[in-house]
C-alpha positions, 0 to 999 in steps of 0.5 A: 500500500502507497502512503506518504510518510510525512503524513503519520510519521509521528502517529501512534502505532498499536498491535492487536490483530493488525498493526494500526497507524493512528487511525489506519489499520494494516494487515500483518501481511502488507507491506507499506511503499513510502515511495522514494522517500523509504521504499517498501516497508513490511509490515512484519519488520515494523511489527518485530520492532514495536513488539520488543518495545512493548516487552521492554516497556510493559507498552508504558511506552507509546510507539511511534511509526517513524523511531519504529521506520527508523529501527527497521531500515536504519534510514536517518530521514525518518527521524526529521520530524525529531530534531527541527534543525532539519527544516532549514538546511540543505540536502548536504548540510541536512547529510552532515546532520546525521554524520554529527548524529553518528558521530555522538552515538558512537563516542564512546563517552555517550553513555546512554543506558537504557535501565528496567525494574530493580535496576535490571541493566536493559542497555544492550536490548535498547532499540538503536532508534532510541540512541538515535533520537537521543543523539539527535537532540544533542547534535541539534543544540551542537551543530554550528558549535562543535567546538563546545561538543568536542570540550563537552564530550571530552569526558563520560556524560551519563544519560540514564533512561527508564523503561517504566515509571516504577524502575525510574522511581526505584531509582531514585528518579525525581518527576519523571525526569531530572538531571541528578548532580550527584551522578552527574547525570540526566534521568528520563522515563522512556516515554518523555523521550516522545511525548512531544512529538504527537502534535502538528509541531514538535513540542515539550522536550524533557531531554532538552530541559534537562540537558539545559541542566546538565550544560550549566553544571558543565565546567567548560574551563576543566571539562569536569562538572560543577556547580550550577552558576545558571550559566551555560558554557561560553558565559562565564570568562573562566571558559577560556576560549569557549568564552563570548563576551557579547553573549555574556552582556546579552544574556545580562541585559535579557535575564534582567529584562526578565526579572524585572518584568517578573518583579512587576507581576510579584509586587503588583505593580505591572500595568496592563499593557506591560509584556510578561516574561516569556517564561513560567514562574517555575524558571523564576525559582533559581538560575539553573531552572531559568537557564534550563527554561529559555534553553528550552524555550529557545528551541521551541518558540523561537520567533516569540522569544525573540519577539520578547526579549531580542537581547536575551534571544540573541545571547542565544544565537551567539552560544549556539551559532544560529538562529532556530527562527529559520526552522519554525514558521510557527511556534510551539505554542502550548510553552507560550499559552501556559505561561501568559495564562498563569499570569492573566490567572491573578494568581501572586508568582512565586518568589524569585531567587535570581541573580544577575551576573556583574559584568 
C-alpha cells in the first residue's frame, strides 16, 4: 500500500490483530510503500520492532511510526520530525547533521543507559532508534558549535533512560525526569522522550530541559562537572577560548529585563499593557531553572522569544551559532499559552530567587 510518510510519521502505533497507525489499519501480510523516501517497508518488520519496544517497557511507552521505521530500515531521514533543525538545512547540510548525530551516538563518552525494573541493565537490548533520537537532540544543539561539543564529550556524559515509571522511581528519579548532580546524569522515563512529538509541531522536550541543566553544571574550563551557576558554556570568563563576551553582555541584559518584568507581576505593579515574562514562574525559582527553561524555549518558541526579549534571544544565538527561527514557521504554542495563562490568572507569582551576573 502506498502511503505518504510525512502524514503518518508521528502517529501512534498499536498492535492487535493488525498494525494500527493513527486511525489506519494494516494487515500483517502487507507492505508499506513510502515511494522514494524509504521504499517498501514490510509490516512484519515494523511489528517486530514494536513488539520489542512493548516488551521492554511493559507497554508504557507509546510507539511512533518514525522511530519504528528507522529501527527497521536504518534510514535516518525517518527521524527528521524529531529535529526541527532539519527544516532549515540543505540536503548536504542534512547529511552532515546525521553524520554528526552518528558520531555522537558512537562516541565512547556518550554513556546512554537503559534501565528496567529492579535496576536491570537493559542497555544491550535497547532498540537502536532510541540512541539515535537522544544523540540527535544533542546534535541539534551543537550543530554549529562542535568546539563546545568536543569539550563536552571529553569526559563521559551520563544519560539514564527508564523502561517504566516504576523503574524510574526505584532508581531515585524525580518527577518523570531530572538532572541528578550527584550522579552527573540526566534521568528520564523513556515515554517522555517521545511525548512531545504527537502534535502538529515538535513540542514538549524534557530531554532538552535536563540537558540545559547538565550544560549549566558543565565546567567548560576544566571539562568536569561543577555547581550550577545559571550559565551555559561560553557565558563565563573562566571558559577560556569558548568564552563569548558579547553573548554574556546580551544574556545579562536579557535576564535583567525578564526579572524586572517578573518582579512587576510579583509586586503587583505591572500595568495591563506591560509585557509578560516569557517564562513560567517555575523558571524564576533559581538561576539554574532560568537557564534550563529559556534554553528549552529557545528551541521551541523562538519567534515569540525573539520578539519579547531580543537581547536574551540574541545571547543564545551567539552561544549556539544559529537562529532556530529559520526552522520554525510556527512556534510550539503550548509553552507560550501556558506561561501567559498563569500571569493572566490573577495568581501571585512565586517568590523569585535569581541573581544577575556582574559584567
